[in-house]
MARDRENTOR-496195 format. One record per atom (N, C-alpha, C, CB): x, y, z; atom name; residue number from 1; residue in three letters. Coordinates in pm, whole numbers, always signed. Glycine has a CB too. Layout:
X; Y; Z; CA; NUM; ALA
...
***
This chain:
-3798; -6638; +3402; N; 1; MET
-3739; -6551; +3330; CA; 1; MET
-3825; -6488; +3241; C; 1; MET
-3640; -6603; +3273; CB; 1; MET
-3924; -6570; +3172; N; 2; LYS
-4002; -6519; +3044; CA; 2; LYS
-4114; -6348; +3137; C; 2; LYS
-4141; -6709; +2966; CB; 2; LYS
-4141; -6336; +3279; N; 3; THR
-4181; -6255; +3295; CA; 3; THR
-4066; -6169; +3332; C; 3; THR
-4275; -6275; +3357; CB; 3; THR
-3981; -6147; +3350; N; 4; VAL
-3936; -6082; +3284; CA; 4; VAL
-3868; -6012; +3172; C; 4; VAL
-3931; -6087; +3314; CB; 4; VAL
-3835; -6074; +3077; N; 5; ALA
-3840; -6027; +2969; CA; 5; ALA
-3931; -6026; +2895; C; 5; ALA
-3774; -6055; +2923; CB; 5; ALA
-4079; -6015; +2953; N; 6; ALA
-4264; -5965; +2902; CA; 6; ALA
-4212; -5855; +2968; C; 6; ALA
-4449; -6052; +2971; CB; 6; ALA
-4201; -5815; +3111; N; 7; VAL
-4211; -5602; +3126; CA; 7; VAL
-4032; -5570; +3067; C; 7; VAL
-4237; -5511; +3389; CB; 7; VAL
-3984; -5593; +3019; N; 8; ALA
-3885; -5498; +2924; CA; 8; ALA
-3954; -5470; +2826; C; 8; ALA
-3753; -5554; +2868; CB; 8; ALA
-4015; -5576; +2767; N; 9; VAL
-4045; -5541; +2600; CA; 9; VAL
-4193; -5434; +2601; C; 9; VAL
-4086; -5725; +2493; CB; 9; VAL
-4285; -5456; +2749; N; 10; ILE
-4327; -5389; +2787; CA; 10; ILE
-4288; -5228; +2824; C; 10; ILE
-4349; -5457; +2843; CB; 10; ILE
-4214; -5217; +2813; N; 11; VAL
-4089; -5073; +2896; CA; 11; VAL
-4055; -5023; +2803; C; 11; VAL
-3934; -5102; +2984; CB; 11; VAL
-4008; -5077; +2722; N; 12; VAL
-3951; -5047; +2603; CA; 12; VAL
-4056; -5041; +2504; C; 12; VAL
-3850; -5139; +2569; CB; 12; VAL
-4104; -5068; +2454; N; 13; MET
-4232; -5048; +2407; CA; 13; MET
-4354; -4879; +2461; C; 13; MET
-4291; -5201; +2464; CB; 13; MET
-4307; -4922; +2518; N; 14; PHE
-4453; -4705; +2623; CA; 14; PHE
-4325; -4666; +2623; C; 14; PHE
-4581; -4681; +2876; CB; 14; PHE
-4205; -4639; +2647; N; 15; VAL
-4090; -4527; +2619; CA; 15; VAL
-4115; -4525; +2426; C; 15; VAL
-3887; -4598; +2691; CB; 15; VAL
-4074; -4565; +2382; N; 16; ALA
-4082; -4566; +2238; CA; 16; ALA
-4249; -4480; +2208; C; 16; ALA
-4067; -4751; +2178; CB; 16; ALA
-4319; -4504; +2237; N; 17; THR
-4458; -4450; +2197; CA; 17; THR
-4433; -4348; +2277; C; 17; THR
-4599; -4534; +2221; CB; 17; THR
-4360; -4300; +2409; N; 18; PHE
-4417; -4169; +2436; CA; 18; PHE
-4351; -4092; +2383; C; 18; PHE
-4431; -4130; +2557; CB; 18; PHE
-4169; -4132; +2381; N; 19; VAL
-4108; -4041; +2227; CA; 19; VAL
-4149; -4004; +2193; C; 19; VAL
-4067; -4059; +2123; CB; 19; VAL
-4229; -4128; +2089; N; 20; ARG
-4258; -4068; +1941; CA; 20; ARG
-4373; -3989; +1962; C; 20; ARG
-4288; -4181; +1819; CB; 20; ARG
-4484; -3961; +2111; N; 21; ILE
-4587; -3867; +2129; CA; 21; ILE
-4518; -3729; +2149; C; 21; ILE
-4681; -3906; +2249; CB; 21; ILE
-4396; -3699; +2201; N; 22; ALA
-4355; -3607; +2234; CA; 22; ALA
-4341; -3581; +2155; C; 22; ALA
-4291; -3591; +2296; CB; 22; ALA
-4228; -3617; +2103; N; 23; GLU
-4188; -3598; +1953; CA; 23; GLU
-4261; -3444; +1870; C; 23; GLU
-4251; -3754; +1867; CB; 23; GLU
-4381; -3562; +1829; N; 24; SER
-4495; -3498; +1767; CA; 24; SER
-4580; -3369; +1794; C; 24; SER
-4569; -3580; +1772; CB; 24; SER
-4563; -3343; +1946; N; 25; GLN
-4577; -3206; +2005; CA; 25; GLN
-4519; -3115; +2096; C; 25; GLN
-4659; -3204; +2042; CB; 25; GLN
-4330; -3179; +2029; N; 26; THR
-4244; -3002; +2039; CA; 26; THR
-4254; -2952; +1898; C; 26; THR
-4043; -2998; +2086; CB; 26; THR
-4346; -2826; +1859; N; 27; PRO
-4351; -2739; +1753; CA; 27; PRO
-4176; -2755; +1767; C; 27; PRO
-4446; -2573; +1774; CB; 27; PRO
-4150; -2791; +1616; N; 28; ALA
-4088; -2729; +1539; CA; 28; ALA
-3979; -2595; +1534; C; 28; ALA
-4171; -2718; +1489; CB; 28; ALA
-3851; -2560; +1558; N; 29; LYS
-3769; -2441; +1503; CA; 29; LYS
-3779; -2409; +1396; C; 29; LYS
-3653; -2445; +1506; CB; 29; LYS
-3834; -2307; +1356; N; 30; PRO
-3805; -2252; +1175; CA; 30; PRO
-3674; -2220; +1175; C; 30; PRO
-3893; -2101; +1109; CB; 30; PRO
-3587; -2322; +1091; N; 31; ALA
-3453; -2271; +1061; CA; 31; ALA
-3378; -2122; +1048; C; 31; ALA
-3438; -2321; +956; CB; 31; ALA
-3306; -2110; +1092; N; 32; THR
-3232; -1960; +1044; CA; 32; THR
-3118; -1973; +1071; C; 32; THR
-3272; -1824; +1109; CB; 32; THR
-3076; -1791; +911; N; 33; GLU
-2880; -1837; +866; CA; 33; GLU
-2928; -1699; +936; C; 33; GLU
-2760; -1870; +656; CB; 33; GLU
-2769; -1693; +905; N; 34; THR
-2741; -1576; +977; CA; 34; THR
-2594; -1531; +868; C; 34; THR
-2712; -1613; +1170; CB; 34; THR
-2622; -1360; +808; N; 35; CYS
-2558; -1281; +705; CA; 35; CYS
-2436; -1197; +771; C; 35; CYS
-2669; -1183; +636; CB; 35; CYS
-2380; -1175; +738; N; 36; THR
-2357; -1078; +713; CA; 36; THR
-2272; -901; +624; C; 36; THR
-2364; -1119; +772; CB; 36; THR
-2382; -824; +682; N; 37; LEU
-2432; -730; +547; CA; 37; LEU
-2255; -588; +611; C; 37; LEU
-2702; -634; +574; CB; 37; LEU
-2230; -530; +506; N; 38; LYS
-2115; -407; +521; CA; 38; LYS
-2249; -300; +532; C; 38; LYS
-1976; -376; +355; CB; 38; LYS
-2153; -154; +651; N; 39; VAL
-2244; -78; +615; CA; 39; VAL
-2140; -50; +656; C; 39; VAL
-2376; -51; +632; CB; 39; VAL
-2205; +105; +558; N; 40; SER
-2078; +218; +570; CA; 40; SER
-2116; +285; +645; C; 40; SER
-2030; +303; +460; CB; 40; SER
-2048; +345; +662; N; 41; GLY
-2065; +554; +742; CA; 41; GLY
-2081; +517; +865; C; 41; GLY
-2234; +688; +699; CB; 41; GLY
-2080; +407; +1020; N; 42; MET
-2161; +417; +1116; CA; 42; MET
-2053; +443; +1193; C; 42; MET
-2255; +311; +1149; CB; 42; MET
-2042; +522; +1319; N; 43; THR
-1904; +638; +1381; CA; 43; THR
-1930; +619; +1540; C; 43; THR
-1926; +852; +1327; CB; 43; THR
-2084; +515; +1559; N; 44; CYS
-2041; +521; +1687; CA; 44; CYS
-2141; +419; +1778; C; 44; CYS
-2041; +677; +1733; CB; 44; CYS
-2171; +418; +1906; N; 45; GLY
-2324; +345; +1929; CA; 45; GLY
-2433; +328; +1891; C; 45; GLY
-2370; +360; +1993; CB; 45; GLY
-2461; +477; +1900; N; 46; GLY
-2580; +559; +1800; CA; 46; GLY
-2629; +493; +1680; C; 46; GLY
-2526; +696; +1738; CB; 46; GLY
-2475; +493; +1664; N; 47; CYS
-2542; +416; +1454; CA; 47; CYS
-2484; +262; +1492; C; 47; CYS
-2407; +511; +1228; CB; 47; CYS
-2415; +232; +1591; N; 48; GLU
-2515; +80; +1574; CA; 48; GLU
-2627; +82; +1614; C; 48; GLU
-2476; -43; +1643; CB; 48; GLU
-2710; +117; +1676; N; 49; ALA
-2828; +148; +1753; CA; 49; ALA
-2956; +128; +1675; C; 49; ALA
-2821; +288; +1803; CB; 49; ALA
-2904; +260; +1529; N; 50; ALA
-2996; +307; +1444; CA; 50; ALA
-3042; +189; +1401; C; 50; ALA
-2952; +398; +1342; CB; 50; ALA
-2924; +110; +1297; N; 51; VAL
-2921; +10; +1264; CA; 51; VAL
-2927; -73; +1343; C; 51; VAL
-2855; -2; +1207; CB; 51; VAL
-2961; -163; +1407; N; 52; ARG
-2991; -270; +1483; CA; 52; ARG
-3151; -270; +1512; C; 52; ARG
-2904; -267; +1609; CB; 52; ARG
-3207; -129; +1500; N; 53; MET
-3362; -167; +1519; CA; 53; MET
-3407; -184; +1408; C; 53; MET
-3453; -73; +1585; CB; 53; MET
-3298; -135; +1211; N; 54; ALA
-3381; -95; +1117; CA; 54; ALA
-3432; -230; +1093; C; 54; ALA
-3320; -15; +1000; CB; 54; ALA
-3299; -304; +1130; N; 55; ALA
-3282; -456; +1108; CA; 55; ALA
-3387; -551; +1157; C; 55; ALA
-3160; -500; +1171; CB; 55; ALA
-3363; -486; +1278; N; 56; ARG
-3543; -570; +1368; CA; 56; ARG
-3642; -535; +1292; C; 56; ARG
-3611; -504; +1546; CB; 56; ARG
-3681; -398; +1238; N; 57; SER
-3778; -399; +1208; CA; 57; SER
-3841; -505; +1039; C; 57; SER
-3781; -258; +1223; CB; 57; SER
-3808; -544; +1009; N; 58; VAL
-3806; -634; +868; CA; 58; VAL
-3819; -776; +937; C; 58; VAL
-3644; -619; +758; CB; 58; VAL
-3961; -887; +966; N; 59; ASP
-4046; -987; +932; CA; 59; ASP
-3892; -1046; +941; C; 59; ASP
-4162; -986; +790; CB; 59; ASP
-3899; -1156; +1025; N; 60; GLY
-3774; -1247; +1005; CA; 60; GLY
-3686; -1244; +1049; C; 60; GLY
-3727; -1258; +920; CB; 60; GLY
-3614; -1095; +1101; N; 61; VAL
-3546; -1141; +1137; CA; 61; VAL
-3512; -1182; +1321; C; 61; VAL
-3485; -1080; +1065; CB; 61; VAL
-3418; -1206; +1361; N; 62; THR
-3438; -1299; +1533; CA; 62; THR
-3262; -1244; +1565; C; 62; THR
-3472; -1562; +1524; CB; 62; THR
-3205; -1169; +1543; N; 63; ASP
-3081; -1127; +1616; CA; 63; ASP
-3031; -1027; +1551; C; 63; ASP
-2979; -1225; +1633; CB; 63; ASP
-2953; -897; +1601; N; 64; VAL
-2866; -817; +1527; CA; 64; VAL
-2764; -796; +1616; C; 64; VAL
-2923; -695; +1472; CB; 64; VAL
-2631; -746; +1529; N; 65; LYS
-2505; -729; +1616; CA; 65; LYS
-2428; -641; +1497; C; 65; LYS
-2418; -893; +1671; CB; 65; LYS
-2436; -510; +1538; N; 66; ALA
-2402; -438; +1448; CA; 66; ALA
-2270; -380; +1527; C; 66; ALA
-2518; -345; +1399; CB; 66; ALA
-2145; -364; +1462; N; 67; SER
-2004; -271; +1499; CA; 67; SER
-1960; -198; +1385; C; 67; SER
-1871; -361; +1545; CB; 67; SER
-1998; -87; +1448; N; 68; TYR
-1876; +46; +1396; CA; 68; TYR
-1726; +33; +1337; C; 68; TYR
-1837; +132; +1524; CB; 68; TYR
-1701; -7; +1449; N; 69; ALA
-1558; -63; +1487; CA; 69; ALA
-1516; -123; +1310; C; 69; ALA
-1571; -219; +1641; CB; 69; ALA
-1623; -251; +1242; N; 70; LYS
-1569; -339; +1217; CA; 70; LYS
-1661; -301; +1086; C; 70; LYS
-1562; -464; +1308; CB; 70; LYS
-1758; -209; +1110; N; 71; GLY
-1841; -189; +973; CA; 71; GLY
-1887; -277; +908; C; 71; GLY
-1786; -133; +883; CB; 71; GLY
-2014; -345; +987; N; 72; ASN
-2116; -498; +979; CA; 72; ASN
-2267; -446; +1057; C; 72; ASN
-2025; -667; +1098; CB; 72; ASN
-2275; -615; +1059; N; 73; ALA
-2405; -609; +1098; CA; 73; ALA
-2403; -732; +1070; C; 73; ALA
-2508; -518; +1043; CB; 73; ALA
-2432; -890; +1181; N; 74; GLU
-2416; -982; +1156; CA; 74; GLU
-2641; -1066; +1205; C; 74; GLU
-2247; -1017; +1244; CB; 74; GLU
-2637; -1037; +1174; N; 75; VAL
-2804; -1066; +1110; CA; 75; VAL
-2824; -1223; +1100; C; 75; VAL
-2831; -995; +929; CB; 75; VAL
-2969; -1212; +1233; N; 76; THR
-2981; -1373; +1227; CA; 76; THR
-3115; -1356; +1150; C; 76; THR
-2989; -1472; +1391; CB; 76; THR
-3147; -1454; +1055; N; 77; PHE
-3256; -1450; +1033; CA; 77; PHE
-3332; -1635; +955; C; 77; PHE
-3252; -1309; +944; CB; 77; PHE
-3527; -1539; +977; N; 78; ASP
-3573; -1678; +869; CA; 78; ASP
-3577; -1681; +755; C; 78; ASP
-3687; -1727; +871; CB; 78; ASP
-3507; -1736; +690; N; 79; PRO
-3480; -1787; +526; CA; 79; PRO
-3626; -1810; +508; C; 79; PRO
-3369; -1945; +490; CB; 79; PRO
-3746; -1851; +544; N; 80; SER
-3855; -1834; +483; CA; 80; SER
-3938; -1757; +479; C; 80; SER
-3900; -1893; +492; CB; 80; SER
-3877; -1600; +544; N; 81; LYS
-4021; -1433; +591; CA; 81; LYS
-3889; -1364; +456; C; 81; LYS
-4024; -1299; +879; CB; 81; LYS
-3726; -1395; +500; N; 82; THR
-3713; -1230; +460; CA; 82; THR
-3563; -1332; +387; C; 82; THR
-3692; -1052; +627; CB; 82; THR
-3450; -1219; +369; N; 83; ASN
-3316; -1215; +269; CA; 83; ASN
-3196; -1119; +270; C; 83; ASN
-3360; -1192; +140; CB; 83; ASN
-3075; -1172; +318; N; 84; PRO
-3043; -1111; +306; CA; 84; PRO
-3044; -909; +246; C; 84; PRO
-3017; -1196; +294; CB; 84; PRO
-3020; -982; +94; N; 85; ALA
-3080; -821; +10; CA; 85; ALA
-3175; -801; +64; C; 85; ALA
-3122; -805; -149; CB; 85; ALA
-3305; -831; +124; N; 86; ALA
-3366; -762; +166; CA; 86; ALA
-3377; -648; +280; C; 86; ALA
-3413; -821; +162; CB; 86; ALA
-3317; -719; +356; N; 87; ILE
-3254; -682; +516; CA; 87; ILE
-3205; -594; +498; C; 87; ILE
-3157; -761; +595; CB; 87; ILE
-3027; -588; +431; N; 88; ALA
-2964; -448; +339; CA; 88; ALA
-3048; -374; +283; C; 88; ALA
-2876; -474; +222; CB; 88; ALA
-3128; -384; +252; N; 89; LYS
-3264; -295; +172; CA; 89; LYS
-3371; -228; +290; C; 89; LYS
-3376; -423; +59; CB; 89; LYS
-3351; -227; +413; N; 90; VAL
-3472; -194; +528; CA; 90; VAL
-3368; -105; +584; C; 90; VAL
-3547; -331; +646; CB; 90; VAL
-3244; -201; +607; N; 91; ILE
-3121; -144; +698; CA; 91; ILE
-3090; +44; +604; C; 91; ILE
-2938; -296; +675; CB; 91; ILE
-3030; +31; +511; N; 92; THR
-3031; +194; +418; CA; 92; THR
-3140; +235; +399; C; 92; THR
-2977; +205; +272; CB; 92; THR
-3261; +216; +418; N; 93; GLU
-3377; +301; +369; CA; 93; GLU
-3381; +353; +493; C; 93; GLU
-3517; +237; +307; CB; 93; GLU
-3400; +285; +618; N; 94; LYS
-3428; +309; +809; CA; 94; LYS
-3367; +396; +877; C; 94; LYS
-3389; +196; +904; CB; 94; LYS
-3202; +320; +842; N; 95; SER
-3074; +422; +912; CA; 95; SER
-3025; +537; +845; C; 95; SER
-2941; +348; +930; CB; 95; SER
-3006; +539; +764; N; 96; GLY
-2973; +635; +669; CA; 96; GLY
-2785; +575; +640; C; 96; GLY
-3007; +819; +748; CB; 96; GLY
-2736; +466; +705; N; 97; PHE
-2659; +389; +622; CA; 97; PHE
-2646; +319; +504; C; 97; PHE
-2642; +336; +664; CB; 97; PHE
-2629; +392; +467; N; 98; LYS
-2552; +174; +340; CA; 98; LYS
-2539; +69; +364; C; 98; LYS
-2406; +128; +285; CB; 98; LYS
-2614; -13; +352; N; 99; ALA
-2622; -196; +404; CA; 99; ALA
-2567; -225; +296; C; 99; ALA
-2779; -296; +432; CB; 99; ALA
-2462; -366; +232; N; 100; GLU
-2506; -443; +121; CA; 100; GLU
-2434; -511; +158; C; 100; GLU
-2510; -413; -13; CB; 100; GLU
-2448; -648; +91; N; 101; THR
-2461; -808; +81; CA; 101; THR
-2340; -814; +81; C; 101; THR
-2534; -888; -38; CB; 101; THR
-2259; -878; +151; N; 102; ILE
-2121; -941; +132; CA; 102; ILE
-2114; -1066; +55; C; 102; ILE
-2062; -972; +261; CB; 102; ILE
-2069; -1088; -43; N; 103; GLN
-1983; -1147; -127; CA; 103; GLN
-1943; -1296; -68; C; 103; GLN
-1862; -1051; -146; CB; 103; GLN
-2003; -1414; -78; N; 104; PRO
-1846; -1545; -65; CA; 104; PRO
-1761; -1508; -147; C; 104; PRO
-1863; -1720; -113; CB; 104; PRO
-1662; -1564; -20; N; 105; GLY
-1513; -1558; -67; CA; 105; GLY
-1442; -1414; -24; C; 105; GLY
-1507; -1577; -240; CB; 105; GLY
-1539; -1276; +16; N; 106; THR
-1498; -1132; -68; CA; 106; THR
-1470; -1156; +58; C; 106; THR
-1585; -994; -155; CB; 106; THR
-1356; -1044; +106; N; 107; LYS
-1364; -998; +281; CA; 107; LYS
-1445; -920; +305; C; 107; LYS
-1253; -933; +349; CB; 107; LYS
-1446; -865; +422; N; 108; LYS
-1542; -801; +521; CA; 108; LYS
-1476; -661; +528; C; 108; LYS
-1555; -884; +676; CB; 108; LYS
***
């Protein structure tokens, strides 16, 4: 009985050590945020593509979904590299469509 308990303790210690080593070697994914920007003037899929390309040119932007029907763009980004106002500015400058941040609590 003592042998079984000793083996169980050794196995638990081995697993715990392995888990700690694996966690320390796994790179942490950067935290991302998603914001919705109001984009004025889009009328077609080509307009959406221009907005997506402009937003993706911003360092830290990881995903963009633009909708001319809704008049917005949902942008996922790394907040340590950029922010919604900076993304909106680049969209406006590079795509020609006015992009602006939406304040929380306001209608889109």
